N, C-alpha and C positions, 0 to 999 in steps of 0.2 A: 232166472234173471225175469221171467214174468212176475215172479212174487214180488221181485225188488221194484219194479215198476209198478204194480198196484201198491205197494206200500207207500211209493213216494206219491202216488195219488190221493191217497189217505190223508198224507202230511199237507199237501199242498189244500185238500179241502180244508184242513184246520187254519190254514193261513187266510185262505178266500172268507171264510167266517169271520174271522177277526177282522180282515178290511172291510166286510159290510157292516161290523157293528159300528166301523169307526166313520164311514160315510154316512150311516145314518145319525149318529150323534153331529156330525157336520150339519147334515141337513137340518137337523133340530135345532141348531145354533149352540151345540155346545162345543166345549173346547177337546180337542184330541191331542195325543202325544205324536206330533209328527214324525220326530225322530224315530219311534216304533214303527209308524208304517212306513218310513223311508227302509228301515231295516227288512221289512218283509219284503219290500219291492227289490233292494238289492240281493236279500237270499234268492228270490226267483230270478233274478240276472245271474246271479253268480252260479248257483248249483242246476236249478231248473233249466235255465236255456244254455249251459254249458257241460251238463252233464246228462241229465235226464232226458231232455229231448232229442240229443245225439245218439243216446243210447237205443230211443224209441226208432228213430230214424234207420238207425243200423239194422236192427231187429225186423223192422217191416220191410225195408229193401230186402232183406234176405228171403221174407217170406214171399216178395213179389216176384223176386228173381225164380224161387223153386216151384211156388204153387199157382200164380195168379197171372193176369195181366198188368202192364206197367202203368197204364193211364190212371190207374188209382190211386198210385203214390203220389201224385201232386196234392191231394188236399191235406194230407199229414204235414208235410214240409210246408206248404203254403201257410197252413195256420201256425206251425212253429214260426215261420218269420213275422207274421202279423202281431204276434204274441210277443216278439222281441221288441217290434217297433212299437207296441204299445205302452210295455214296461219302460222302455226309453224315455218316452214321451213323459208319462207320470214320474219317472226319476227326475227328469228336468224340472219339473213344476214343484215337486217337493223338495228339492234342492233350492229352488227360489224362495219359497217361505222359508226354509231354514236358514237363508241368508238374508232374511228380514225384508225380501223383496214383495211387495202387495201382490197377491193373487187373489182374484175373486174366488169367492167361496164357491160359487154356483159351479165353475170352472174344476174345481178338484172334487167336487162330488160328483159332477159328472165322468170326469176322467177314471176317479175310482171305480164307480159303477158300470162305466162300459169296460173297464178292465177284468173286473169281476166276472161281469156277465160272458166275457168273451173266453176267459179262462174254464168257467164253468162249462160252458157250451162244447169246449175242446174236450175237457175231461169226459163227458158224456159219449162224445162221438168216439174216443178212443175205448172208452168201457163198454160201450154197447156193441162196437162195431169193429174195433181192430183187436182189442184183446181176446174176445171169443174166436176169434178166426184164427189166431196165433195159437191158442189153447188148443184148439180142435184138430189143427192140421198139422202143427212141429212136432218132431219126435224127441227122444231126449238126446240122439245124435245131434239133431238140428242145434237144439238149445247148447250142446256143448260147442258146437263152430261159431254159434253166435258170441257164446261168452268169450269164446278166444278173439272173435274180432274186437268186441269190447273193450277187452281188458285195458288197453291204452285209456279208454274214455271213464272207467271207474273211477270214480271219486268218492269216498266217505261221504255222506250227508253231514255238512257242519251244524246244523241244527239239531236235528233229531237222532243221532248216533251219538253214543257215549264217547267221549274223547275231553281233549283239553282246549280244545279249539274255541278261543275267547270271543271270536268275532261278532258272534250273535248273542252273548251273554244276556244282555238285556231283554231280548225278545225270548230267549229260553225262559229266561225267569218270569216273565209274565204268561208265558203261555202256561207254565207249571202252576200258577197261582189260579189262573182261568180253567184251566181244563189238563189237569195233572196227567190222566190216561193218554192223551195224544202224543205225548212224548215216548210212549212204550211202542 
């Protein structure tokens, strides 16, 4: 389970780098494919917010119940909710643009930059603080228990796993041309 969460983080980092490139191009006055940017945000909303983060929450709550104090649980769930709110706002802005409604370029650049920064800080917190605790403390039996608890929430990654899911096909093809190794 921990390996799955760590792999998800690697995939999320690929997408955040893609978004960084897009907001930099926008800031420099270049055009970008807004549908591709929207696909990244939709992936983050669909997979990350509805599968990855709930799995992290289940694992971390299990850890806290068995090994730690409850007051430290709030940061992770609070950050997950802030990420949901941020991606919803960004998706709304992108949908305005894709529906030919004028949105100030600076507003979109700032929203993208803030979103990427928030995501990167969140990944760093988990990778530097949460994951090492889990790895050091939880036993194979604990991971089996957590896996059973997570079984209902486990969803195949629609972008980074082999399958016939065509929802993110344009994004998958784009990533394949930019960084083929990232899809492995």
